[in-house]
Every structure is written in C-alpha cells, then in structure tokens.
N, C-alpha and C positions, 0 to 999 in steps of 0.2 A: 368750830373755830371761834375762839374768844376774841373780843375786841381788845385792843390795847390803847391806853391813853397816849396821845401824841404829846411831844415835848414842845412847849411854847415859851421856853425860857428866853428865847431871843427877844421877846417883847419886854423883858426887864429893862427899865430905863426909858420906856416910852414916855415922852413928855405928856404931862397931864394925868398920868396913871402911876400912882405910887407903887413901889415894889410890894408893899404890904397888901394893897388892893389886888394886884395881879397874882401874887402867891396864893391869897385866899381864894381867888377866882379859879386858879388852876386846880386847887384842892377840891373845890366844889365840882368842877368838871370831871375830875378823876373819880369822884363818887358816882356820877352818872354812868361812867364807863363800867365801874364795878357793879352797880345795880343792874345795868343792862345785861351783863354777863350772868349775874346771879339769877335773874328772872328767866333768861333763856335756858339755863341749866335746870331750874326747877320745872319748867314746862316740859322738858324731855321726859321726865318721869311721871307726868300726869296723864291720866286717861283723857282722851280727846272727847270730852263730854261737856257741852255747853250748859248743861243744867247743874254741873258741879260748881258751887260758888267759888271755891278756891281757884279752880282753873279759870273761871270767868274773870276774877279779880286780877290774876296774874296777866291775862291777856290785855285787860284794860290798862294796867300799870305799865306794861311794856311800852306803850305809846309815849307816856310821860318820860320815862327814863331814857329810852332810845332817842327821842327828839331832843331831850335835854343834852344828851351827849353830842348829837350831830349839830344842833344849832350853836353850841359853844365852839365846835370845830370851825364852822363857817365864820363865826364871830372873830375868833382869834386869828384865823387865816386872813380876814380882811382888815386886820390892824397892822400897824408897823410900817405904814407907807411913808415915804419921804419925798415923793414927787407928786405934783398936782395932777388932776385929771386932765387928760389930753382934750382940750376944748374943740379940736377938729376930729376927734375920734368917733368910732361907732357908738360907744356908750353915750356920749354927749348928744349925738344926733338922735338916738332912740329915746333918750330922756326928753328932748325937745319935741319929738313926735308925739309922745304920750302926755306931756304936761304943758306944752307950749314953749318952754325954755328950761334950761338947767336951773336957773334961779327959782322958777315956779315949782319945779320938782323938789329942790332942796327945801324950800319953805314948807311944802306939804310933808316931806319926810320928817323934818324937825318938829312940826306941829303934831304929827302923829306920835312922835317920841315924847312930847311934852304932855300928852293926855294923862289924866289921873289913872292910876292903877299900875299893876305890875305886868310885865310881859316882854314882848319883843316887837321891834319894827323890822319888817322885811320888805325889801324891794324885790318883787317877783317879776319874772318874765313869763307871760302866758305862752305856753308851748304851741297853742293853736294859732293865735293872732300875732304873736311877737310883742304885744303891748307890754309896757312896764307899769306895774301897779304897786303902790305902797300899801302895806297891810299891817294892822295891829293884831298881834297874837296874844291872847290872855295867858293861857298856860301853854306848855310846850306842845301839847297835842290838840289844841282847840283853835280853830279859826284859820287854818291853812287853806289856801286857794287850790282846789283840785286841778291837776294838770299844769301847775305852774312851778317854775324853777327858782329857788332862792338865788339872788344876785348879790345883794348887800344885806347883811344882818347886823342889827344893833340890839344889844341886850339892855333892857330898861327895868330889869328887876333891881331891887335896892342894892343887892350885893355888888352890882356892877359900878355903883357910883357913890354910895353913902359914906364909905370910909374916907374918900377924898373930898366929896362935895356936899355932904350932909343932905339937906333937902333941896339943894340948888341943882336940880336936874339939868337945867339949861346950860350950866357950866360944863357938865359932863358931856352933853351933846356937842358943844363947841369943841371940846378936847377930842371927842371921837372923830369929828369931821376933819380935824387937823392931822389925824393919824390914819386915815383910810388908805389902804394899799390898793390904789386904783388899778394897777395892772392885774392884780388878782381878781378884783371885781369885774373888770372888763373881760377877763378870760372866761368868766362864768356865762357870758352871753351865748345863747344858742344860735 
C-alpha cells in the first residue's frame, strides 16, 4: 500500500507564510512521500541480508524519508489555527505541570527553535509519565525521544522560513505561534 501526499492547500493565505513559501514546502513534502514509497518498493525486491550494502542503505534511508513525510504532516496539520490556546484547558495545565507555566514552556520552545542549525522542534508527550518535553531534532531520523508522542511540531529547516524571513528565524517563529491550530495540538494529547 503506497502512501499518498495529503492536500494542505487550505493553508494558502496563512498570515506570515507567503503562498510561494507554502507551495515550495508542499512540493518538498510530496518528495518525501514519493521517496518513502520508492524505498519501500525497492526493499520488497531485496534479499533480506544485513551484509548487503544496498539493502542496508535503503533501510537507513527509509527513516529519513519516512520521518520527513510524517513530520511535515504533523507540522502542516498543526498550522492554520485561528483561535488562541484555551488557557483553562488540559494542554495548558500539562504545559504548566511540566514547565511551571505556559509562558515558561513557550520561552523554552522558542529558544529551542532559535538554536543554530537545521532541524525540528517537537513538543513530545512521554507516554510513560505524561510529561511534556521540548526536543531539538537535527535530521528527520535523529534525536527522537523513544516512547514519546509528537504533540506540536515546528520545522526549522531553512526551507520553512528563508523565502519569507531570510536569516530572521525569530520572525518565522513568531508567525508560527500566531498560526498554531491549538485544537489539533490539544487532540494529540494522550
């Protein structure tokens, strides 16, 4: 069963994100979907032999392409919000439990996103303790917290902001926060 790219065209017109930036980003995402399908197809015909370099590289590459696909889906799905976070809701309470306050969590999330380098910032929920944790992910497949569920995903690869913000990543992060779809993010809580 092949994966299909989801349609995120409803995000066109999102304040702080030009149509050019979004269309380029959608095209990049579609490439991750296509490459995931291609690798899965190539693996079907390969002998299951870990000493075969071609098999091994396809297995390694699958994590990059698959996570690139899935992280973009989380990202696009948690954009397009028009209502603020419910300050009396479960998510706000869990953020305060984990960080002391919503403001302290937000400061940490933004600071994580402002770090030098390319990658992702992910607010995870630890499936064991329920604790919420902000984590930097360098590449799509490196740095994920085992046993944790993505709650909020922010892309901080250059393609996510340079078209509109150049090197001013902080401006992009502010635009991202103004467009978070808090009901979607809240629904991801376990």
